[in-house]
Structure formats: C-alpha cells, structure tokens
N, C-alpha and C positions, 0 to 999 in steps of 0.2 A: 546607739552608735555615736561616736565622737566625730563631729563635723571636721573635715580636713580642708585646708586651703588648696583648692584646685587651680590656683592662679586666676580665679575669677573674682569679681567684686559685685556687691549690691544684689540686685534682683536676679541676675543671671546665675550667680552662685547658689541662691536659695532655690531656684527652680531646678537646678541640676541635682541638688540634695533631695528634693521632694520626689523627683522621678526615680532616683535610686531607691528610696525608702518604699515607694509604691511597688516597684518591681520586686523588691525583696518580700514584702507582705504577700503579694500575689503568689510567689513561689511557695511560701510557707503554707498558704491556704490550699494550694493544689496538692501538696504532699499530704496534708491532713485529710483530704477527701478521698485518697486512694483506699479502696475497700481492702480489708484483710483477706489473705488468701483463703480460699475455701478448700485447699488441699488437705486431705486426711493424712497426717504424717505417718500413721500406722501402715499406710499403703506403700511406703518406701521399701523397696526390696531389702531383705536382710543382708544380701551380699555387699551392700554399700556401707555397712557399719560393722564389718567383721574383717580382721586382718587375715584370717585364713582363706578369705575369698578374694583377696587381691590377686589380679592376674600375674603380677610378678612373683608372688609367693607360690602360686600353682606351678609356674614354670620351673621353680626349684624343687618343689615337693614331688612332683610326678616322676621325674627321672630318678630321684633318690629312692622312691618306693620300688620302681622297676629294678634298680640295681640290687636292692636288698633281696628281691625275689630270685635274682640270679646268683645270689651268694657273694656279691661284690661289696667289699667294705668301702666306706667313705674314705677316700685318700687324703682328705683335707682336715685341717685343724688338729693334727697330731700334737700331743703335748711333749715338748722337749724339756728334759729335766736337768739341763746344764747348758754350757756354751755350745752353740751350734756352729761347728767349724767343719773340718774335713770329716770328722766323726761327730756323732751326737748320741745322746741317750734317750730312748723312748720306751716307756713301760719297763724300765729297769734293764733294757738290753741295748748294747752298742750297735750302731749302724754306720756304714759309710754314707756320708751325707752329701748330696748334690742339690739340695733345695734351699740353700742359704746364700745371701749376697756377700758373705764375709770374704771378699776377693783377696785381700791382703793379709788375712788372718789376724787383724787388729782388734776385732771384738773379742774381749777376753784377755788381751795382752796385759800383763801386770802393770805396765807403765800407764796404759790408758785407764785401767781400773783405778789406779792410785790418783790420777789427775781428777777423775770424777769424784772420788771420795774426798779429796782435799777441797774441791769446790763445794760439796755438800757441807763440810765442816765450816766453811767460810761464809757461804751464801744461803744455805738451806737447800731444800729439794725443789723449790719453785721460784720463778721470778715474780709470781703472785699477781701480776697485773701487766697491762700493756706498757711497752717500753716508752711509748710516746708520752703517756701521762705520769708514769711512775718512775721513769729514769732507767739508766743503763747499769749493767754490771761490767766491769773491765773485761772479763773473759768473753762477753758477747761481742764487743768491738774488736778484741784481738782476733777472734775467729773470722770476723768479716774482713779485717785487714789481711789476714793470711790467705783467704780465698781470693781477694782482689790481687794479691801478689802472685798467685798461681797463674792468673790470666794476664798479668801486667796491665791492668785497667785501673780506673780511678778509685772504685769503691765497690762494696757488696752489701747486700742486706739478707739476713737470715730469717726464715719463717719457721713456724713450728711443725709444718707438714709439707712434704714434697708435693703431694697431690694438690694441696691448697695453694702452693707457690704458683703453679701454672694457672690455676683457676683465677686467682685474684689478680695476678699480674696482667694476664691477657684482658680480663674484664675491665681493669682499671685504665689501661692504655689505649684501648681501641673501642669503637662504637659503631652505630648503624650506618655511618657514611664510609666505613672502611671495609677493606677486603683482607681476609686471612686465607692463605693458601698453604696447605700442609701435606706432608707425605701421607700416602694412603694407609700406612701402618703406624701412624703416630699414636702416642699414648692417650688413654681415656681422659686424663686431666686436661689435655689440650682441647679436646672436644667440649668438655664442660665449660672451660673458660670462654671458648668461642660462643657457645650458646648464651652464656650470661652477658657477653659483650653486645650481642645484637648485630655483630658484623656479618657480612656475607661470607660464606665459607665455600671453598673449593678444594678438592683433593687432587694431587697429581700422582701418577704412577710411582710405585715404590722405587726410591733411589734413581729416579729418572729426571735429570735436569732438563732434558728436551721437552718432556711432558709439562714441567713447570713453566718453561718459557713459552710454550704454546698458549697456556692459559693466560699468562700475563700479557702476551701480545694481543689477545682478543679482548680482554676486559679491564686491564690495569687502568686505563684512562677514565673509567667510569667512577673511580673512587678517590677519596682523599688520601688516606694513609693505607699502605699495604704491608702486611706482615707475612713472611715466609717462615714456617716452622719445620725443623728437621730434628733428628736425634743423632747423637754422636756415636752411639752403639745401640742397635735395635735389640730390645730385650727379648723379643720372641724369636728372632732369626739369627742374631749374632753377627750381622754385617754392618758396615760403616758407609757413610756417604762420601762422595767426592766433594769435600768441603770447598776447595778452590773454585770449582765450577759454580757452586751455589753463591759464593761470595761475588763472583763476577756477574752473575745474573742479578743479584739484589742491587748491585751498584748501577748497572745499566738501566734498570727499571725503577730506580729511586724507591726502593722498598727497604724495610727493616728485616734483618735476619735474626732468628732466635734458634739457638742450638740447645737441646735438652741433653745434658751430659750425665744423667742419672747413672748410667752404666759405663760411661767411658772415662770419667775423671778417676784417676787412680788405676786405670787399666791400660789406656793407650799412652803412647809416648815413652821414651827411654826412662824418664823419671816420674811418670804417672800424671803429668800435667794435662793429659787428655788429648782430644783430637787436634787441637791447634799445634801441640808439640809434635804429634804424629806427622803432620804435614809441614811443620816448620813455618807457621804463620804467626803474625802479631795478634795479640788478643783483641786489639781494637778493630780488626777486620770484621768482627762479628758484633752486632749491636746489643744483643741480649744473650748472655750466658746463663743458663739455668742448670741446676743440678741438685742432688740430694746428698744427705750426710749419712744415710742408713746403709749404704753399700760398702765402699772401700773404707769409709771413715768412721765406722763403729759407733754411730750415733743415731740421731733421728731428726728430721726436718729437711728443709729445702733452702736454696739460696738463689739470688739473682746477682750477677756481676756485670758491670759495664761503666759507662760514663757517669759523672757525678749528677748530672741533671736527671738521668733515669732513676738513680737510687734515691735522690731527694724526693722526686715525684712519688715513688712508692712508699717512702717512709711517712709521708704526710697524707697520701691519698688512697693507698691500697687497703680495703677493708680487712683483708686477711692478716694485715700487720697492725693497723691502727686499732682495730677492735678485738684483737686477739692477745692473749698473754704472750710474753716474750719467751724465747727458748730457755729451757731450764739451764741454770748454770752448770750443772753436772754434765749435761749433754754437750753443751758448748765446749767445756773443758776436754771431754773425751774426744770430740772431733778435731779440736785444735791440736791435741797431742798426737792423734793419728796422722794428721797432715805433716807434722814435724818429723815423725818417725819415717813416713814414706819418703820424704826428701832426704833424710839422713841415711836411709837404707834402701837405695835403689835396687838392690838385689831382690827385694820382695816383688817388684814389678817385673823384673826379668824372669824370676822363677815362675810367676803367674803366666807370663807369655809362653814359657817353655812347656808348662803343664797343659795349657790350652791347646798348643800346637800338637802335642803328643796325643791328647785325647782325640782331636780331629783326625789326625793321620791314622790312628788305630781304628777309629770308627769307619772311615772311608775304605780302608783296606779290608774291613770285615763286611763290606756291602751295606752298611747302615746309611740311610738317607739323612744327611746332615743339612740339607737345604742350602741356604745362602751363607751359612756360618763361615767366618774367617778364622775361627779358633781363638778369639779374644774373650775368654771367660764364659761366654754364652754359647752353648752348643745344643741344638735340638736333635732328637732322633725321631724323624717323622715316620709314623707307622700307619696313618690313615685310619680314621674312624674313632669316635669317642669311646665306644665300648672296648675296642681293642687296646687303646691307650690306657684306659683305666685298669683293665685286666693285667696288662704288662707291668704297670706300676705296682699292683698288688703282688705279682709274682716276684718282682725284684725285692719288695719289702720282706717277703717271706724268706728271701735269701740274704737278708742283712744289708740291703741297699735302699736308701730313702731318696726317691726322686718323684716329683709330682707330674701328673698328666695335665696337659693343656688341651682342653676340649672345646667343642662348639658350645656357646657362640663366641668364646674368646678368639678362636680361629675357625676357619672354614672346616667343615666336617672332613673333607678329603685330606686335609693336612693336619689333623689332630696329631699330637706328639707327646713325647716326654721331653722336658726341658732341663738340661744339665747346667748348673752353675759351678764352674771350676774355681778352686782357690789355690793360692800358692802353696798351701799346706797339704794338698793332696799328693799322694805318692804315685809313682808309676804302677806299683803293685795294686793299688786301689783302683786305678783307671783300668788296668788289665782285667781285674775281676769283673767289673761291670760290662766291659766290652765282650768278654766271653759269654756272659749270661744273655746279653742282647743278641749276639750272633746266633745263639742256639734257639732263640724264640722268634726272631723276626724273619 
C-alpha cells in the first residue's frame, strides 16, 4: 500500500495507517478461513443447466405443440421473398399483405433504394464503431437535423434500434428518486426502460387524463422528477391520445412528457408530421419526442428529438448510443430520403388516411369489432380467444391474405385479435376482399 497524506502529521498519521493495515489484514485472514462448500455439485437439478427447461421456453413450446396437434400452422416468421408492401410474395405465391408497417409505401421506392446504394458506395455498409469515438458521417447528422425540423425543436439523436431508444433514454434520464407514470397500454420498450432506471412506476387507465391526474395528485410530491409517457398512435388499438390535455397536466404538475410516435409520425397530420400537427401544437410543448424509422420511413432505428440539453445529455451519457455502433449510413440515407419524399408528396399521407378510413367504415358496417381504432393505419379485428384468432389468420392465409394474430399474453385472452396495418398502396378492392372473408367467418 502507498501511504497517502490524510491531512495528518507525525504520530497521528502513522497510527491511522497502522489501523488501516491491521483492519485489512484481519479481513483477508477471515476470508481465508472460510471453509469450502461441502455441496455436491452433481446434486444440482439438471433443469438449471438446460435451455429447454427454462420456464420461458416451456411457455412458448407447450402452446406450439398443442397447435400442431390441432393442425394449426405457426403464423409467425413467414419468409417474404421480396418487398413487403400492399402485396408480398411468400413461398412463391402472392398475398395481399396487412402485416407490414410500410405505411407510405416508401420501403422499396426506387429513390429510397438509390439513396441507400449511393451511401454504401460512399461510406460502406457499416459505421463500424460508436459515433462518439469514431466520428460522424454527414448523412447521420442530416437525418437528425431533418427529424428535428419535423418537430421544430433544437436537435435530435438517432439510435440503431427503436426498442433500445426507449430503454436507454428512460434509464439514462431517470432514477430511483423519480416517478414514471405511463398509459396502461404502453409499449414493452418503455417497461424495460423503467425497470432499468429503478424509478417508481405507475400506470394510468388507457387514454384517460383524469386517471393520470389522480395518480399525480396523490403521489407527485414524493418524488424529484416525474415522467409521463404516452403514444401518439397506439399500435395494438389504433387510437390516439388527447395530447393537449396531457400537455396541460404535465405543465401543472411540473412533469416531463414523452410521446412515442413510432406509429404516428408519417401517419397523423396533413403532411405526416405526427400528432403535434394533428392537434396544431408547437413541438416544444412536448419534452421528449420519440419515434422509429422502420415504419413510415423505410429504414431501421429510433430517435429522440427535443431541446439541445436533452440531446447533448444522451449523446454523451446514454449507453445505447455511447457504447453502440452508429446507424448504418445506408439506413440513414434511406430514412432521410423517405422523409423528404413524404414532405414533397403529401398525397401519400392523405391516401393513407383515406384507405384507413375506408377499411374502418367497411369493417364496422360488416359487424366486425374494431375496438378503439380511429382508422389511422392500425385497425384490429377483435375476435376473442387466441385459438380463434390463430385459426382465422390461417383461414385468411389460405385465401391469399397475410395478417397476423395478436394473442395472449400480448393482449388479454378475451380481446385476442387480428391486427391490420394499412398502407397508402392498398386498393379498395383489396380491402373489400378481406372484409368479405372476415364477415363470413366472424
């Protein structure tokens, strides 16, 4: 040990060092005297060293085995052999496709493809390292500036995963002394971020500002920072929140408001600028704008937009950015081009809105339970029961329509459903075809 100057002199200093050394030696002696475990490691149950005995795996395997016995095929992980748009090719056969997020038909657009190819030729296929340590590519910053422009806020930061965006942002900004209150139907990524943060979590009733306010009235004063998290368009139900009410509440209770726009940017608003455009609100009324690039914007990854201090904090402090490779230049170029096309061609957004409204109207007229959907790209057909939903998905697939079941535990068993994602490229004839089949089976 190197003796340090503790601010003492002479004998007092020497006595302090001696006591420290004696205490350390005693601790080492105590550790060395601990007897080795007499446990026979062969007695450890085999289930603790086999993946097929994990409880989580058994929850997956048992229902799959039961479905096979009933002659029900696994509806998931189908292999698409081309661009998944309003139609897709699976097993060499064409299907009407309602299972992709290609809301504006920009995934596969020749201009988007060309931008990605040009970026590969210039920068290669990967950023190859963290942007913090290895530097930027111009297209990465151009994308962030374009996203900030959509919200009219100071800046934005792009992450390589939408799910990781929520996890790392929430865990970086909030901690054990804070409170996070979220909509009861919030996305899994928010749950994971809250768990990692250590903050106290409370859920309020879905799309119910009064429920939120009741929680804040009771416990807001017990915490330092408070975060409210909602979505711009709920991906299971297709409804939207009353954003002005939530802004009013967050201001009165001195809380931060985070809006997850994974499914609403590119969908809501006359030009696709999302829920703030839908309500005619300034971007700065919301503290944290979050979204993804994999839906309307033909890429992959997530973003946070807001004031400069927020973005700088995340750039230097969020593990999901600091310790992760930067977004691939080709993906950044694809999403940047998709944003520019959306703004230049607002007809894509209006066409999507028209197709969604048509689907919702036809479904309701046919007696199909569409739940809370408002007809903005996401429309469920609630049939009740996981088995019934899975069978219906298989029936539609056999008749040339690809749509996935959403079953327990993703939703409650009684509201298991098929979930339809509508694109601006769907035709009325395609929508009519699926409605006719649903009407005959539900």
